[in-house]
mmCIF file of the N, C-alpha and C atoms, coordinates in Angstrom:
data_MODEL
# 
_entry.id   MODEL 
# 
loop_
_atom_site.group_PDB 
_atom_site.id 
_atom_site.type_symbol 
_atom_site.label_atom_id 
_atom_site.label_alt_id 
_atom_site.label_comp_id 
_atom_site.label_asym_id 
_atom_site.label_entity_id 
_atom_site.label_seq_id 
_atom_site.pdbx_PDB_ins_code 
_atom_site.Cartn_x 
_atom_site.Cartn_y 
_atom_site.Cartn_z 
_atom_site.occupancy 
_atom_site.B_iso_or_equiv 
_atom_site.pdbx_formal_charge 
_atom_site.auth_seq_id 
_atom_site.auth_comp_id 
_atom_site.auth_asym_id 
_atom_site.auth_atom_id 
_atom_site.pdbx_PDB_model_num 
ATOM 1   N N  . MET A 1 1  ? -17.702 -1.669  1.525  1.00 0.00 ? 1  MET A N  1 
ATOM 2   C CA . MET A 1 1  ? -16.700 -2.521  2.150  1.00 0.00 ? 1  MET A CA 1 
ATOM 3   C C  . MET A 1 1  ? -15.325 -1.881  1.979  1.00 0.00 ? 1  MET A C  1 
ATOM 4   N N  . LYS A 1 2  ? -14.575 -1.888  3.074  1.00 0.00 ? 2  LYS A N  1 
ATOM 5   C CA . LYS A 1 2  ? -13.186 -1.427  3.032  1.00 0.00 ? 2  LYS A CA 1 
ATOM 6   C C  . LYS A 1 2  ? -12.318 -2.581  3.498  1.00 0.00 ? 2  LYS A C  1 
ATOM 7   N N  . VAL A 1 3  ? -11.219 -2.823  2.792  1.00 0.00 ? 3  VAL A N  1 
ATOM 8   C CA . VAL A 1 3  ? -10.341 -3.935  3.147  1.00 0.00 ? 3  VAL A CA 1 
ATOM 9   C C  . VAL A 1 3  ? -8.916  -3.416  3.313  1.00 0.00 ? 3  VAL A C  1 
ATOM 10  N N  . MET A 1 4  ? -8.239  -3.916  4.344  1.00 0.00 ? 4  MET A N  1 
ATOM 11  C CA . MET A 1 4  ? -6.867  -3.512  4.646  1.00 0.00 ? 4  MET A CA 1 
ATOM 12  C C  . MET A 1 4  ? -6.037  -4.752  4.966  1.00 0.00 ? 4  MET A C  1 
ATOM 13  N N  . ILE A 1 5  ? -4.754  -4.657  4.718  1.00 0.00 ? 5  ILE A N  1 
ATOM 14  C CA . ILE A 1 5  ? -3.821  -5.731  5.071  1.00 0.00 ? 5  ILE A CA 1 
ATOM 15  C C  . ILE A 1 5  ? -2.784  -5.165  6.025  1.00 0.00 ? 5  ILE A C  1 
ATOM 16  N N  . ASP A 1 6  ? -2.567  -5.854  7.140  1.00 0.00 ? 6  ASP A N  1 
ATOM 17  C CA . ASP A 1 6  ? -1.482  -5.520  8.055  1.00 0.00 ? 6  ASP A CA 1 
ATOM 18  C C  . ASP A 1 6  ? -0.222  -6.147  7.466  1.00 0.00 ? 6  ASP A C  1 
ATOM 19  N N  . ARG A 1 7  ? 0.461   -5.379  6.644  1.00 0.00 ? 7  ARG A N  1 
ATOM 20  C CA . ARG A 1 7  ? 1.586   -5.920  5.878  1.00 0.00 ? 7  ARG A CA 1 
ATOM 21  C C  . ARG A 1 7  ? 2.739   -6.351  6.782  1.00 0.00 ? 7  ARG A C  1 
ATOM 22  N N  . ASP A 1 8  ? 2.825   -5.821  7.993  1.00 0.00 ? 8  ASP A N  1 
ATOM 23  C CA . ASP A 1 8  ? 3.894   -6.226  8.912  1.00 0.00 ? 8  ASP A CA 1 
ATOM 24  C C  . ASP A 1 8  ? 3.783   -7.707  9.284  1.00 0.00 ? 8  ASP A C  1 
ATOM 25  N N  . GLY A 1 9  ? 2.555   -8.236  9.262  1.00 0.00 ? 9  GLY A N  1 
ATOM 26  C CA . GLY A 1 9  ? 2.355   -9.629  9.622  1.00 0.00 ? 9  GLY A CA 1 
ATOM 27  C C  . GLY A 1 9  ? 2.241   -10.571 8.435  1.00 0.00 ? 9  GLY A C  1 
ATOM 28  N N  . CYS A 1 10 ? 2.257   -10.015 7.223  1.00 0.00 ? 10 CYS A N  1 
ATOM 29  C CA . CYS A 1 10 ? 2.099   -10.834 6.015  1.00 0.00 ? 10 CYS A CA 1 
ATOM 30  C C  . CYS A 1 10 ? 3.280   -11.794 5.861  1.00 0.00 ? 10 CYS A C  1 
ATOM 31  N N  . ILE A 1 11 ? 2.953   -13.051 5.494  1.00 0.00 ? 11 ILE A N  1 
ATOM 32  C CA . ILE A 1 11 ? 4.007   -14.052 5.286  1.00 0.00 ? 11 ILE A CA 1 
ATOM 33  C C  . ILE A 1 11 ? 4.194   -14.392 3.807  1.00 0.00 ? 11 ILE A C  1 
ATOM 34  N N  . SER A 1 12 ? 3.567   -13.614 2.933  1.00 0.00 ? 12 SER A N  1 
ATOM 35  C CA . SER A 1 12 ? 3.739   -13.756 1.476  1.00 0.00 ? 12 SER A CA 1 
ATOM 36  C C  . SER A 1 12 ? 3.268   -15.100 0.935  1.00 0.00 ? 12 SER A C  1 
ATOM 37  N N  . CYS A 1 13 ? 2.214   -15.652 1.512  1.00 0.00 ? 13 CYS A N  1 
ATOM 38  C CA . CYS A 1 13 ? 1.750   -16.956 1.030  1.00 0.00 ? 13 CYS A CA 1 
ATOM 39  C C  . CYS A 1 13 ? 1.024   -16.845 -0.302 1.00 0.00 ? 13 CYS A C  1 
ATOM 40  N N  . GLY A 1 14 ? 0.437   -15.686 -0.599 1.00 0.00 ? 14 GLY A N  1 
ATOM 41  C CA . GLY A 1 14 ? -0.233  -15.475 -1.875 1.00 0.00 ? 14 GLY A CA 1 
ATOM 42  C C  . GLY A 1 14 ? -1.664  -15.956 -1.937 1.00 0.00 ? 14 GLY A C  1 
ATOM 43  N N  . LEU A 1 15 ? -2.206  -16.463 -0.837 1.00 0.00 ? 15 LEU A N  1 
ATOM 44  C CA . LEU A 1 15 ? -3.581  -16.952 -0.841 1.00 0.00 ? 15 LEU A CA 1 
ATOM 45  C C  . LEU A 1 15 ? -4.560  -15.856 -1.243 1.00 0.00 ? 15 LEU A C  1 
ATOM 46  N N  . CYS A 1 16 ? -4.395  -14.656 -0.738 1.00 0.00 ? 16 CYS A N  1 
ATOM 47  C CA . CYS A 1 16 ? -5.346  -13.582 -1.047 1.00 0.00 ? 16 CYS A CA 1 
ATOM 48  C C  . CYS A 1 16 ? -5.322  -13.236 -2.530 1.00 0.00 ? 16 CYS A C  1 
ATOM 49  N N  . ALA A 1 17 ? -4.139  -13.100 -3.093 1.00 0.00 ? 17 ALA A N  1 
ATOM 50  C CA . ALA A 1 17 ? -4.025  -12.779 -4.517 1.00 0.00 ? 17 ALA A CA 1 
ATOM 51  C C  . ALA A 1 17 ? -4.551  -13.917 -5.380 1.00 0.00 ? 17 ALA A C  1 
ATOM 52  N N  . GLY A 1 18 ? -4.391  -15.135 -4.935 1.00 0.00 ? 18 GLY A N  1 
ATOM 53  C CA . GLY A 1 18 ? -4.917  -16.274 -5.673 1.00 0.00 ? 18 GLY A CA 1 
ATOM 54  C C  . GLY A 1 18 ? -6.425  -16.393 -5.572 1.00 0.00 ? 18 GLY A C  1 
ATOM 55  N N  . THR A 1 19 ? -6.977  -15.988 -4.430 1.00 0.00 ? 19 THR A N  1 
ATOM 56  C CA . THR A 1 19 ? -8.412  -16.071 -4.202 1.00 0.00 ? 19 THR A CA 1 
ATOM 57  C C  . THR A 1 19 ? -9.170  -14.927 -4.868 1.00 0.00 ? 19 THR A C  1 
ATOM 58  N N  . CYS A 1 20 ? -8.606  -13.725 -4.815 1.00 0.00 ? 20 CYS A N  1 
ATOM 59  C CA . CYS A 1 20 ? -9.289  -12.557 -5.378 1.00 0.00 ? 20 CYS A CA 1 
ATOM 60  C C  . CYS A 1 20 ? -8.275  -11.618 -6.036 1.00 0.00 ? 20 CYS A C  1 
ATOM 61  N N  . PRO A 1 21 ? -7.780  -11.989 -7.206 1.00 0.00 ? 21 PRO A N  1 
ATOM 62  C CA . PRO A 1 21 ? -6.773  -11.159 -7.878 1.00 0.00 ? 21 PRO A CA 1 
ATOM 63  C C  . PRO A 1 21 ? -7.305  -9.809  -8.360 1.00 0.00 ? 21 PRO A C  1 
ATOM 64  N N  . GLU A 1 22 ? -8.622  -9.629  -8.337 1.00 0.00 ? 22 GLU A N  1 
ATOM 65  C CA . GLU A 1 22 ? -9.193  -8.335  -8.714 1.00 0.00 ? 22 GLU A CA 1 
ATOM 66  C C  . GLU A 1 22 ? -8.952  -7.279  -7.640 1.00 0.00 ? 22 GLU A C  1 
ATOM 67  N N  . VAL A 1 23 ? -8.636  -7.703  -6.412 1.00 0.00 ? 23 VAL A N  1 
ATOM 68  C CA . VAL A 1 23 ? -8.443  -6.774  -5.288 1.00 0.00 ? 23 VAL A CA 1 
ATOM 69  C C  . VAL A 1 23 ? -7.023  -6.846  -4.724 1.00 0.00 ? 23 VAL A C  1 
ATOM 70  N N  . PHE A 1 24 ? -6.475  -8.050  -4.618 1.00 0.00 ? 24 PHE A N  1 
ATOM 71  C CA . PHE A 1 24 ? -5.165  -8.242  -3.990 1.00 0.00 ? 24 PHE A CA 1 
ATOM 72  C C  . PHE A 1 24 ? -4.100  -8.572  -5.029 1.00 0.00 ? 24 PHE A C  1 
ATOM 73  N N  . GLN A 1 25 ? -2.885  -8.154  -4.725 1.00 0.00 ? 25 GLN A N  1 
ATOM 74  C CA . GLN A 1 25 ? -1.744  -8.554  -5.547 1.00 0.00 ? 25 GLN A CA 1 
ATOM 75  C C  . GLN A 1 25 ? -0.518  -8.637  -4.656 1.00 0.00 ? 25 GLN A C  1 
ATOM 76  N N  . MET A 1 26 ? 0.497   -9.296  -5.164 1.00 0.00 ? 26 MET A N  1 
ATOM 77  C CA . MET A 1 26 ? 1.769   -9.362  -4.448 1.00 0.00 ? 26 MET A CA 1 
ATOM 78  C C  . MET A 1 26 ? 2.612   -8.190  -4.942 1.00 0.00 ? 26 MET A C  1 
ATOM 79  N N  . ALA A 1 27 ? 3.023   -7.344  -4.025 1.00 0.00 ? 27 ALA A N  1 
ATOM 80  C CA . ALA A 1 27 ? 3.785   -6.141  -4.362 1.00 0.00 ? 27 ALA A CA 1 
ATOM 81  C C  . ALA A 1 27 ? 5.233   -6.504  -4.698 1.00 0.00 ? 27 ALA A C  1 
ATOM 82  N N  . ASP A 1 28 ? 5.966   -5.531  -5.178 1.00 0.00 ? 28 ASP A N  1 
ATOM 83  C CA . ASP A 1 28 ? 7.369   -5.741  -5.544 1.00 0.00 ? 28 ASP A CA 1 
ATOM 84  C C  . ASP A 1 28 ? 8.220   -6.225  -4.367 1.00 0.00 ? 28 ASP A C  1 
ATOM 85  N N  . ASP A 1 29 ? 7.815   -5.878  -3.141 1.00 0.00 ? 29 ASP A N  1 
ATOM 86  C CA . ASP A 1 29 ? 8.579   -6.323  -1.967 1.00 0.00 ? 29 ASP A CA 1 
ATOM 87  C C  . ASP A 1 29 ? 8.201   -7.739  -1.531 1.00 0.00 ? 29 ASP A C  1 
ATOM 88  N N  . GLY A 1 30 ? 7.275   -8.376  -2.267 1.00 0.00 ? 30 GLY A N  1 
ATOM 89  C CA . GLY A 1 30 ? 6.887   -9.743  -1.971 1.00 0.00 ? 30 GLY A CA 1 
ATOM 90  C C  . GLY A 1 30 ? 5.713   -9.882  -1.022 1.00 0.00 ? 30 GLY A C  1 
ATOM 91  N N  . LEU A 1 31 ? 5.241   -8.778  -0.472 1.00 0.00 ? 31 LEU A N  1 
ATOM 92  C CA . LEU A 1 31 ? 4.121   -8.819  0.459  1.00 0.00 ? 31 LEU A CA 1 
ATOM 93  C C  . LEU A 1 31 ? 2.820   -8.508  -0.272 1.00 0.00 ? 31 LEU A C  1 
ATOM 94  N N  . ALA A 1 32 ? 1.731   -8.999  0.280  1.00 0.00 ? 32 ALA A N  1 
ATOM 95  C CA . ALA A 1 32 ? 0.419   -8.744  -0.319 1.00 0.00 ? 32 ALA A CA 1 
ATOM 96  C C  . ALA A 1 32 ? 0.014   -7.291  -0.104 1.00 0.00 ? 32 ALA A C  1 
ATOM 97  N N  . GLU A 1 33 ? -0.780  -6.800  -1.062 1.00 0.00 ? 33 GLU A N  1 
ATOM 98  C CA . GLU A 1 33 ? -1.324  -5.454  -0.925 1.00 0.00 ? 33 GLU A CA 1 
ATOM 99  C C  . GLU A 1 33 ? -2.709  -5.404  -1.564 1.00 0.00 ? 33 GLU A C  1 
ATOM 100 N N  . VAL A 1 34 ? -3.506  -4.442  -1.097 1.00 0.00 ? 34 VAL A N  1 
ATOM 101 C CA . VAL A 1 34 ? -4.791  -4.157  -1.713 1.00 0.00 ? 34 VAL A CA 1 
ATOM 102 C C  . VAL A 1 34 ? -4.495  -3.121  -2.783 1.00 0.00 ? 34 VAL A C  1 
ATOM 103 N N  . TYR A 1 35 ? -4.754  -3.463  -4.033 1.00 0.00 ? 35 TYR A N  1 
ATOM 104 C CA . TYR A 1 35 ? -4.449  -2.514  -5.096 1.00 0.00 ? 35 TYR A CA 1 
ATOM 105 C C  . TYR A 1 35 ? -5.698  -1.975  -5.781 1.00 0.00 ? 35 TYR A C  1 
ATOM 106 N N  . ARG A 1 36 ? -6.843  -2.543  -5.459 1.00 0.00 ? 36 ARG A N  1 
ATOM 107 C CA . ARG A 1 36 ? -8.100  -2.059  -6.025 1.00 0.00 ? 36 ARG A CA 1 
ATOM 108 C C  . ARG A 1 36 ? -9.196  -2.275  -4.989 1.00 0.00 ? 36 ARG A C  1 
ATOM 109 N N  . ALA A 1 37 ? -10.086 -1.313  -4.871 1.00 0.00 ? 37 ALA A N  1 
ATOM 110 C CA . ALA A 1 37 ? -11.193 -1.425  -3.914 1.00 0.00 ? 37 ALA A CA 1 
ATOM 111 C C  . ALA A 1 37 ? -12.135 -2.549  -4.317 1.00 0.00 ? 37 ALA A C  1 
ATOM 112 N N  . PRO A 1 38 ? -12.657 -3.265  -3.346 1.00 0.00 ? 38 PRO A N  1 
ATOM 113 C CA . PRO A 1 38 ? -13.604 -4.324  -3.653 1.00 0.00 ? 38 PRO A CA 1 
ATOM 114 C C  . PRO A 1 38 ? -14.909 -3.753  -4.211 1.00 0.00 ? 38 PRO A C  1 
ATOM 115 N N  . THR A 1 39 ? -15.580 -4.551  -5.011 1.00 0.00 ? 39 THR A N  1 
ATOM 116 C CA . THR A 1 39 ? -16.888 -4.185  -5.542 1.00 0.00 ? 39 THR A CA 1 
ATOM 117 C C  . THR A 1 39 ? -17.901 -5.216  -5.060 1.00 0.00 ? 39 THR A C  1 
ATOM 118 N N  . GLY A 1 40 ? -19.147 -4.960  -5.327 1.00 0.00 ? 40 GLY A N  1 
ATOM 119 C CA . GLY A 1 40 ? -20.177 -5.926  -4.952 1.00 0.00 ? 40 GLY A CA 1 
ATOM 120 C C  . GLY A 1 40 ? -19.972 -7.265  -5.619 1.00 0.00 ? 40 GLY A C  1 
ATOM 121 N N  . GLU A 1 41 ? -19.350 -7.266  -6.783 1.00 0.00 ? 41 GLU A N  1 
ATOM 122 C CA . GLU A 1 41 ? -19.136 -8.504  -7.530 1.00 0.00 ? 41 GLU A CA 1 
ATOM 123 C C  . GLU A 1 41 ? -18.087 -9.420  -6.904 1.00 0.00 ? 41 GLU A C  1 
ATOM 124 N N  . ASN A 1 42 ? -17.109 -8.840  -6.181 1.00 0.00 ? 42 ASN A N  1 
ATOM 125 C CA . ASN A 1 42 ? -16.044 -9.687  -5.627 1.00 0.00 ? 42 ASN A CA 1 
ATOM 126 C C  . ASN A 1 42 ? -16.010 -9.678  -4.100 1.00 0.00 ? 42 ASN A C  1 
ATOM 127 N N  . GLU A 1 43 ? -17.067 -9.175  -3.485 1.00 0.00 ? 43 GLU A N  1 
ATOM 128 C CA . GLU A 1 43 ? -17.116 -9.111  -2.026 1.00 0.00 ? 43 GLU A CA 1 
ATOM 129 C C  . GLU A 1 43 ? -16.968 -10.490 -1.382 1.00 0.00 ? 43 GLU A C  1 
ATOM 130 N N  . GLU A 1 44 ? -17.620 -11.498 -1.948 1.00 0.00 ? 44 GLU A N  1 
ATOM 131 C CA . GLU A 1 44 ? -17.533 -12.843 -1.385 1.00 0.00 ? 44 GLU A CA 1 
ATOM 132 C C  . GLU A 1 44 ? -16.102 -13.385 -1.448 1.00 0.00 ? 44 GLU A C  1 
ATOM 133 N N  . GLN A 1 45 ? -15.394 -13.150 -2.554 1.00 0.00 ? 45 GLN A N  1 
ATOM 134 C CA . GLN A 1 45 ? -14.010 -13.611 -2.683 1.00 0.00 ? 45 GLN A CA 1 
ATOM 135 C C  . GLN A 1 45 ? -13.093 -12.879 -1.702 1.00 0.00 ? 45 GLN A C  1 
ATOM 136 N N  . VAL A 1 46 ? -13.357 -11.594 -1.464 1.00 0.00 ? 46 VAL A N  1 
ATOM 137 C CA . VAL A 1 46 ? -12.553 -10.840 -0.487 1.00 0.00 ? 46 VAL A CA 1 
ATOM 138 C C  . VAL A 1 46 ? -12.737 -11.452 0.897  1.00 0.00 ? 46 VAL A C  1 
ATOM 139 N N  . ARG A 1 47 ? -13.967 -11.778 1.249  1.00 0.00 ? 47 ARG A N  1 
ATOM 140 C CA . ARG A 1 47 ? -14.224 -12.405 2.555  1.00 0.00 ? 47 ARG A CA 1 
ATOM 141 C C  . ARG A 1 47 ? -13.569 -13.787 2.643  1.00 0.00 ? 47 ARG A C  1 
ATOM 142 N N  . MET A 1 48 ? -13.603 -14.534 1.557  1.00 0.00 ? 48 MET A N  1 
ATOM 143 C CA . MET A 1 48 ? -12.944 -15.845 1.539  1.00 0.00 ? 48 MET A CA 1 
ATOM 144 C C  . MET A 1 48 ? -11.434 -15.691 1.742  1.00 0.00 ? 48 MET A C  1 
ATOM 145 N N  . ALA A 1 49 ? -10.842 -14.679 1.119  1.00 0.00 ? 49 ALA A N  1 
ATOM 146 C CA . ALA A 1 49 ? -9.407  -14.435 1.289  1.00 0.00 ? 49 ALA A CA 1 
ATOM 147 C C  . ALA A 1 49 ? -9.094  -14.067 2.735  1.00 0.00 ? 49 ALA A C  1 
ATOM 148 N N  . ALA A 1 50 ? -9.913  -13.214 3.330  1.00 0.00 ? 50 ALA A N  1 
ATOM 149 C CA . ALA A 1 50 ? -9.699  -12.829 4.724  1.00 0.00 ? 50 ALA A CA 1 
ATOM 150 C C  . ALA A 1 50 ? -9.842  -14.022 5.656  1.00 0.00 ? 50 ALA A C  1 
ATOM 151 N N  . ASP A 1 51 ? -10.871 -14.823 5.431  1.00 0.00 ? 51 ASP A N  1 
ATOM 152 C CA . ASP A 1 51 ? -11.097 -16.003 6.276  1.00 0.00 ? 51 ASP A CA 1 
ATOM 153 C C  . ASP A 1 51 ? -9.992  -17.042 6.108  1.00 0.00 ? 51 ASP A C  1 
ATOM 154 N N  . GLY A 1 52 ? -9.421  -17.134 4.914  1.00 0.00 ? 52 GLY A N  1 
ATOM 155 C CA . GLY A 1 52 ? -8.391  -18.132 4.644  1.00 0.00 ? 52 GLY A CA 1 
ATOM 156 C C  . GLY A 1 52 ? -6.980  -17.698 4.961  1.00 0.00 ? 52 GLY A C  1 
ATOM 157 N N  . CYS A 1 53 ? -6.783  -16.425 5.235  1.00 0.00 ? 53 CYS A N  1 
ATOM 158 C CA . CYS A 1 53 ? -5.429  -15.919 5.514  1.00 0.00 ? 53 CYS A CA 1 
ATOM 159 C C  . CYS A 1 53 ? -4.843  -16.654 6.729  1.00 0.00 ? 53 CYS A C  1 
ATOM 160 N N  . PRO A 1 54 ? -3.712  -17.343 6.557  1.00 0.00 ? 54 PRO A N  1 
ATOM 161 C CA . PRO A 1 54 ? -3.168  -18.144 7.663  1.00 0.00 ? 54 PRO A CA 1 
ATOM 162 C C  . PRO A 1 54 ? -2.655  -17.320 8.839  1.00 0.00 ? 54 PRO A C  1 
ATOM 163 N N  . VAL A 1 55 ? -2.421  -16.037 8.624  1.00 0.00 ? 55 VAL A N  1 
ATOM 164 C CA . VAL A 1 55 ? -1.944  -15.193 9.728  1.00 0.00 ? 55 VAL A CA 1 
ATOM 165 C C  . VAL A 1 55 ? -2.945  -14.091 10.081 1.00 0.00 ? 55 VAL A C  1 
ATOM 166 N N  . ALA A 1 56 ? -4.141  -14.147 9.507  1.00 0.00 ? 56 ALA A N  1 
ATOM 167 C CA . ALA A 1 56 ? -5.262  -13.251 9.839  1.00 0.00 ? 56 ALA A CA 1 
ATOM 168 C C  . ALA A 1 56 ? -4.877  -11.771 9.779  1.00 0.00 ? 56 ALA A C  1 
ATOM 169 N N  . VAL A 1 57 ? -4.227  -11.358 8.690  1.00 0.00 ? 57 VAL A N  1 
ATOM 170 C CA . VAL A 1 57 ? -3.822  -9.953  8.559  1.00 0.00 ? 57 VAL A CA 1 
ATOM 171 C C  . VAL A 1 57 ? -4.710  -9.147  7.612  1.00 0.00 ? 57 VAL A C  1 
ATOM 172 N N  . ILE A 1 58 ? -5.750  -9.773  7.059  1.00 0.00 ? 58 ILE A N  1 
ATOM 173 C CA . ILE A 1 58 ? -6.684  -9.067  6.188  1.00 0.00 ? 58 ILE A CA 1 
ATOM 174 C C  . ILE A 1 58 ? -7.886  -8.654  7.037  1.00 0.00 ? 58 ILE A C  1 
ATOM 175 N N  . HIS A 1 59 ? -8.156  -7.357  7.065  1.00 0.00 ? 59 HIS A N  1 
ATOM 176 C CA . HIS A 1 59 ? -9.220  -6.810  7.900  1.00 0.00 ? 59 HIS A CA 1 
ATOM 177 C C  . HIS A 1 59 ? -10.268 -6.143  7.017  1.00 0.00 ? 59 HIS A C  1 
ATOM 178 N N  . ILE A 1 60 ? -11.525 -6.411  7.308  1.00 0.00 ? 60 ILE A N  1 
ATOM 179 C CA . ILE A 1 60 ? -12.636 -5.889  6.532  1.00 0.00 ? 60 ILE A CA 1 
ATOM 180 C C  . ILE A 1 60 ? -13.514 -5.007  7.421  1.00 0.00 ? 60 ILE A C  1 
ATOM 181 N N  . GLU A 1 61 ? -13.860 -3.847  6.888  1.00 0.00 ? 61 GLU A N  1 
ATOM 182 C CA . GLU A 1 61 ? -14.845 -2.972  7.530  1.00 0.00 ? 61 GLU A CA 1 
ATOM 183 C C  . GLU A 1 61 ? -16.039 -2.869  6.592  1.00 0.00 ? 61 GLU A C  1 
ATOM 184 N N  . ASP A 1 62 ? -17.209 -3.137  7.108  1.00 0.00 ? 62 ASP A N  1 
ATOM 185 C CA . ASP A 1 62 ? -18.418 -3.039  6.280  1.00 0.00 ? 62 ASP A CA 1 
ATOM 186 C C  . ASP A 1 62 ? -18.997 -1.638  6.332  1.00 0.00 ? 62 ASP A C  1 
# 
């Protein structure tokens, strides 16, 4: 699984970092970023974060 965030569209809501802090974090500029690759253990949380993103900027490639 590969996960990317279109940071240009991020609204800094923090849902992704709250849902899966093992993969997402809020960067110094206030926008979300992927800071660690997903593993099999947190794949479901990554998908939940992508599905819950209010601006749909989290993209997953399987």
